[in-house]
C-alpha positions in Angstrom: 31.5 -17.4 -12.2 29.9 -15.0 -14.8 27.8 -17.9 -16.2 26.4 -18.7 -12.7 25.6 -14.9 -12.2 23.8 -14.8 -15.4 21.9 -17.9 -14.5 20.8 -16.3 -11.2 19.4 -13.3 -13.0 17.3 -15.6 -15.1 15.2 -16.4 -11.9 14.0 -12.7 -12.2 11.8 -13.7 -15.2 9.9 -16.9 -14.3 6.6 -18.0 -14.2 6.9 -18.4 -10.3 7.6 -14.8 -9.9 4.7 -13.9 -12.2 2.4 -15.9 -10.0 3.5 -14.2 -7.0 3.0 -10.8 -8.6 -0.6 -11.6 -9.9 -1.6 -13.1 -6.6 -0.4 -10.2 -4.6 -2.1 -7.9 -6.9 -5.4 -9.7 -6.9 -5.3 -10.2 -3.1 -4.6 -6.5 -2.6 -7.6 -5.4 -4.8 -10.0 -7.9 -3.1 -9.0 -6.8 0.5 -9.2 -3.1 -0.4 -12.9 -3.6 -1.9 -13.9 -5.1 1.3 -12.5 -2.5 3.7 -12.4 0.7 1.5 -14.8 2.8 3.7 -12.3 2.7 6.5 -9.6 4.1 4.0 -12.0 6.9 3.1 -12.2 7.8 6.8 -8.5 7.9 7.2 -8.1 10.1 4.2 -10.7 12.7 5.3 -9.1 12.8 8.9 -5.5 13.3 7.5 -6.6 16.1 5.0 -9.4 18.1 6.8 -7.9 20.1 9.5 -11.3 21.0 11.1 -12.8 17.5 11.0 -12.4 16.2 14.6 -11.4 12.6 15.0 -14.1 10.3 16.3 -14.4 6.5 16.8 -14.7 4.7 13.5 -18.5 3.8 13.6 -19.5 7.4 14.5 -17.3 8.5 11.5 -19.0 6.1 9.3 -22.4 7.3 10.3 -21.4 11.0 9.9 -20.1 10.5 6.4 -23.2 8.6 5.3 -25.4 11.4 6.8 -23.3 14.0 4.9 -22.8 12.5 1.5 -24.7 9.3 1.3 -23.5 5.7 1.1 -21.7 6.4 -2.1 -19.4 8.8 -0.3 -17.9 5.9 1.4 -16.8 4.4 -1.9 -15.8 7.5 -3.8 -12.7 6.9 -5.8 -12.7 3.1 -5.4 -12.0 2.4 -9.1 -8.7 4.5 -9.2 -7.7 3.0 -6.0 -8.1 -0.5 -7.5 -6.2 0.6 -10.6 -3.4 2.0 -8.3 -3.4 -1.1 -6.2 -3.4 -3.5 -9.2 -0.2 -1.8 -10.7 1.4 -1.3 -7.2 0.9 -4.8 -5.9 2.1 -6.3 -9.1 5.3 -4.1 -9.2 6.0 -4.7 -5.5 5.5 -8.5 -5.4 7.2 -9.1 -8.8 10.2 -7.1 -7.8 10.4 -8.6 -4.2 9.9 -12.3 -5.2 12.0 -11.8 -8.5 15.1 -10.4 -6.5 14.5 -13.1 -3.7 14.8 -15.8 -6.3 17.9 -14.1 -7.9 19.8 -13.6 -4.5 18.3 -16.7 -2.8 18.6 -19.1 -5.6 21.3 -21.1 -3.9 19.5 -23.2 -1.4 22.3 -23.2 1.1 22.1 -19.4 1.5 18.4 -19.7 2.6 16.4 -16.6 3.6 17.1 -14.1 6.4 15.2 -11.3 8.0 17.9 -8.9 7.0 17.8 -10.1 3.3 14.0 -9.7 3.2 14.3 -6.3 4.8 16.9 -5.2 2.1 14.9 -6.6 -0.8 11.7 -5.3 0.5 13.3 -1.8 0.5 14.5 -2.2 -3.1 11.2 -3.3 -4.2 9.5 -0.4 -2.4 11.8 2.1 -4.2 10.9 0.6 -7.6 7.3 0.7 -6.8 7.2 4.3 -5.6 9.1 5.6 -8.6 6.8 3.7 -11.1 3.4 4.2 -9.4 3.4 7.5 -7.3 1.4 9.3 -10.2 -1.3 6.8 -9.8 -1.6 7.4 -5.9 -1.5 11.2 -6.5 -4.4 10.8 -9.0 -6.2 8.3 -6.6 -6.2 10.9 -3.8 -7.5 13.7 -6.0 -10.4 11.7 -7.4 -11.2 10.2 -4.0 -11.6 13.7 -2.5 -13.6 15.4 -5.4 -17.1 16.1 -4.5 -16.6 15.9 -0.7 -18.5 18.3 1.4 -15.5 19.9 3.3 -16.1 22.6 5.9 -15.7 26.2 5.0 -12.5 26.3 7.0 -11.1 23.6 4.5 -12.4 25.2 1.4 -9.1 25.4 -0.2 -9.4 21.7 -0.8 -12.1 22.4 -3.3 -9.8 24.1 -5.8 -8.9 21.1 -8.0 -10.9 20.5 -11.2 -13.2 17.5 -11.8 -11.4 14.4 -13.1 -13.3 12.0 -15.3 -10.8 9.2 -14.7 -7.1 8.4 -14.5 -6.2 9.3 -17.9 -8.1 12.5 -17.7 -6.4 13.4 -14.4 -3.0 12.7 -15.9 -3.7 15.2 -18.7 -5.1 17.9 -16.7 -2.6 17.8 -13.9 0.2 17.8 -16.4 -1.2 20.6 -18.4 -2.2 22.9 -15.6 0.3 22.0 -12.7 3.3 20.4 -14.6 4.2 16.8 -15.0 6.3 16.8 -11.9 3.2 17.3 -9.8 2.4 13.6 -10.6 5.5 12.7 -8.5 4.5 15.1 -5.6 5.1 13.3 -2.2 7.8 11.1 -3.7 10.2 11.9 -0.9 7.9 10.7 2.0 6.9 7.9 -0.2 10.5 6.8 -0.5 11.0 7.1 3.3 7.7 5.1 3.7 9.3 2.3 1.9 10.3 1.3 5.3 6.7 0.4 5.9 6.2 -2.5 3.5 9.7 -3.4 3.9 9.4 -3.7 7.6 6.0 -5.4 7.1 7.3 -8.0 4.7 10.4 -8.7 6.9 8.2 -9.3 10.0 5.6 -11.4 8.0 8.4 -13.6 6.4 10.1 -14.0 9.8 6.8 -14.9 11.6 5.8 -17.3 8.7 9.0 -19.2 9.0 8.7 -19.5 12.8 5.2 -20.6 12.4 6.1 -23.2 9.8 8.8 -24.5 12.1 6.6 -24.5 15.1 3.6 -26.1 13.4 5.9 -28.5 11.4 4.2 -27.6 8.1 4.7 -25.4 5.0 1.0 -24.9 4.5 -0.3 -22.6 7.2 -4.1 -22.4 7.8 -6.0 -19.4 6.6 -6.5 -18.2 10.3 -2.7 -18.3 11.0 -1.8 -16.4 7.7 -4.5 -13.8 8.6 -3.1 -13.2 12.1 0.5 -13.1 10.8 -0.4 -10.4 8.3 -2.3 -8.4 10.9 0.5 -8.5 13.3 3.2 -7.4 10.8 1.0 -4.6 9.4 0.2 -3.3 12.9 3.9 -2.9 13.7 4.8 -1.3 10.6 1.9 1.2 10.5 2.3 2.6 14.0 6.2 3.0 13.3 5.5 5.1 10.1 2.2 6.7 10.4 3.3 10.4 10.9 5.1 10.0 7.4 1.7 8.9 5.8 0.0 12.0 7.2 2.7 14.2 5.5 2.3 12.1 2.3 -1.4 12.8 2.3 -0.9 16.6 2.8 1.6 16.7 -0.3 -0.7 14.7 -2.6 -3.9 16.6 -1.8 -3.4 19.5 0.5 -3.3 23.3 0.5 -0.8 25.3 -1.4 0.8 26.2 1.7 1.5 22.6 2.7 2.7 21.6 -0.8 5.4 24.2 -0.6 6.9 22.9 2.6 9.4 20.1 3.1 8.5 16.8 4.9 10.2 18.1 8.1 8.4 21.5 7.8 5.1 19.9 7.4 5.6 17.8 10.5 6.5 20.9 12.5 3.5 22.7 11.1 1.0 20.0 12.2 2.6 19.9 15.5 2.2 23.6 16.1 -1.4 23.5 14.9 -2.6 20.3 16.5 0.1 19.0 18.8 2.0 15.7 18.5 -1.5 14.0 18.3 -1.8 15.8 15.0 0.6 13.4 13.5 -1.5 10.5 14.5 -4.8 11.9 13.4 -6.8 9.1 11.8 -4.6 6.4 13.2 -7.5 4.3 14.6 -9.3 4.0 11.4 -6.0 3.6 9.5 -4.9 0.7 11.8 -8.3 -0.9 11.5 -8.3 -0.6 7.7 -4.8 -1.3 7.0 -4.5 -4.3 9.4 -7.7 -5.9 8.2 -6.8 -5.2 4.5 -3.3 -6.4 4.8 -4.3 -9.7 6.7 -6.9 -10.5 4.1 -4.5 -9.5 1.3 -1.9 -12.1 2.6 -4.7 -14.7 3.1 -5.8 -14.3 -0.6 -2.3 -14.1 -2.0 -1.2 -17.4 -0.2 -4.4 -19.2 -1.3 -4.1 -18.0 -4.9 -0.5 -18.7 -5.2 -0.5 -22.1 -3.5 -3.5 -23.1 -5.7 -1.8 -22.0 -8.8 1.5 -23.7 -7.9 -0.2 -27.0 -7.1 -2.0 -26.7 -10.6 1.3 -26.0 -12.3 3.2 -28.9 -10.5 0.3 -31.2 -11.4 0.6 -30.1 -15.0 4.2 -30.7 -15.0 3.9 -34.2 -13.6 1.3 -35.2 -16.2 3.6 -34.1 -19.0 6.5 -36.1 -17.5 4.4 -39.4 -17.5 
């Protein structure tokens, strides 16, 4: 029995798991590069109390008029660094654990198992990559032309890059500041966990319905969009709190997750918890759908090459 268990854990360190991790990481960076301006709008609406939410096209025109086209792509490089690390950790952990606990073909996969493994992968990801996302938010917001009413958001120094930000934040605010927003991030583990569960469930249903294991790019894109839409709407208020703790006023940073929610509701009503949802939905749904499309295409191609190479060696 012990030998069997040890063999199961060997599935955690395989080329297959590595392919899934690299495919997910590259897919995430590709998708974010395409739709990054929408993420910029979401961040600004979540953080600037006095910026009124408008439709996405109007917001894009407004930001370009205020800060130029480069303002829409400010902070792209640290975001891609964060996504590269985060995507690799999440996909590797999820598929590695999936291989370990689903290595017996008779057990198969289930929605509950995918949800549980997705949550575990999310916790590992949060604990390992939160500093990168804190830095990402700081760099993305530096140089923005905020209103006088939001002038407290200008207090942070200029960061030259990820390493410079780590050193300056650690020296001036303490090392633990790099893990600010960890609690809402851990709660937000429910977002990718729910997303992965829905995606894998829909994917299995689609494969059975269409009687094929190789879904078309259109179907994969739609499944990714549906799964992310549901998970985003369900968890969006926590994402607003997360942004406040990563790059907010000193008043917001001293509050707990529940206190920030109450503070937002007192100032802006319940709608304040969903400020920026339109641009977030548009950005995250399109980004996630494209990410899944890239991930499936890359991993499928690599696995086909690997199988072809193995067959050639056996001949």
